[in-house]
C-alpha positions as CSV (number, residue, x, y, z in Angstrom):
1,X,-3.6,-6.6,113.6
2,X,-1.3,-4.4,112.1
3,X,0.5,-7.0,110.4
4,X,-3.2,-8.7,109.9
5,X,-3.8,-5.5,107.7
6,X,-0.5,-5.4,106.1
7,X,-1.3,-9.1,104.9
8,X,-4.2,-8.0,103.5
9,X,-3.0,-4.8,102.0
10,X,-0.4,-7.0,100.3
11,X,-3.3,-9.8,99.0
12,X,-5.2,-6.7,97.8
13,X,-2.3,-5.3,96.1
14,X,-1.8,-8.9,94.3
15,X,-5.5,-9.5,92.9
16,X,-5.5,-6.1,91.8
17,X,-1.9,-6.7,89.8
18,X,-3.8,-10.2,88.6
19,X,-7.1,-8.3,87.8
20,X,-5.3,-6.0,85.7
21,X,-3.1,-8.2,83.7
22,X,-6.7,-10.9,82.9
23,X,-8.1,-7.4,81.8
24,X,-5.1,-6.4,79.6
25,X,-5.4,-9.8,77.9
26,X,-9.4,-9.3,77.4
27,X,-8.6,-6.0,75.8
28,X,-6.0,-7.4,73.4
29,X,-8.8,-10.3,72.2
30,X,-11.1,-7.7,72.0
31,X,-9.2,-5.8,69.3
32,X,-8.1,-8.6,68.2
33,X,-11.5,-10.0,67.0
34,X,-12.6,-6.7,65.8
35,X,-9.7,-6.2,63.5
36,X,-10.5,-10.3,62.5
37,X,-13.7,-9.0,61.6
38,X,-13.2,-6.0,59.5
39,X,-10.9,-7.7,57.6
40,X,-13.7,-10.9,57.3
41,X,-16.4,-8.1,55.8
42,X,-13.5,-6.9,53.9
43,X,-12.8,-10.2,52.0
44,X,-17.1,-10.9,51.6
45,X,-17.0,-7.4,49.6
46,X,-14.0,-7.9,47.4
47,X,-14.9,-11.4,46.6
48,X,-18.5,-10.1,45.7
49,X,-17.5,-7.3,43.9
50,X,-14.9,-8.9,42.1
51,X,-18.0,-11.6,40.9
52,X,-19.4,-8.7,40.0
53,X,-16.6,-7.3,37.7
54,X,-15.9,-11.4,36.2
55,X,-19.6,-12.1,35.6
56,X,-20.6,-8.5,34.2
57,X,-19.9,-8.9,31.0
58,X,-21.8,-12.4,30.4
59,X,-24.8,-10.5,32.0
60,X,-24.3,-8.3,29.5
61,X,-24.6,-10.5,26.8
62,X,-27.8,-12.9,28.4
63,X,-29.2,-9.2,28.6
64,X,-29.0,-8.0,25.3
65,X,-30.2,-11.4,24.2
66,X,-33.5,-10.9,26.0
67,X,-33.7,-7.7,24.8
68,X,-33.3,-8.4,21.2
69,X,-35.4,-11.2,21.7
70,X,-38.0,-9.0,22.8
71,X,-37.8,-6.4,20.2
72,X,-38.0,-9.4,17.2
73,X,-41.4,-10.4,19.2
74,X,-42.4,-7.1,19.2
75,X,-41.7,-6.2,15.5
76,X,-43.7,-9.3,14.6
77,X,-46.7,-8.7,16.7
78,X,-46.6,-5.4,14.7
79,X,-46.0,-7.2,11.1
80,X,-49.0,-9.3,12.0
81,X,-51.5,-6.1,12.3
82,X,-50.5,-4.6,8.6
83,X,-50.5,-7.9,7.1
84,X,-54.0,-8.3,5.0
85,X,-55.5,-12.0,5.3
86,X,-57.4,-11.4,2.0
87,X,-54.0,-10.5,0.1
88,X,-52.3,-13.5,1.5
89,X,-55.1,-15.4,0.4
90,X,-55.3,-14.2,-3.4
91,X,-51.4,-14.7,-3.4
92,X,-51.7,-18.4,-2.4
93,X,-54.8,-19.4,-5.2
94,X,-52.1,-18.1,-8.0
95,X,-49.6,-20.8,-7.1
């Protein structure tokens, strides 16, 4: 029975070493997985910020065109309220 216990202990030691090797591999895989996820998100955020940096001048131009158009429309509306229709009719009758 003493030999049987020794064999069981050796088997247990062998399995423990094998288990330890597998756990080390799993831990390394998880570490590399976290590093690759961090790099993935850094690339995504970097591309988004870079795209915004290069697109911002075009966006500013479009925004200026829009605000200029809105101010022109408001100016025309203000002029429309100040114009007297009778004076326009008198000018048209002269010609």
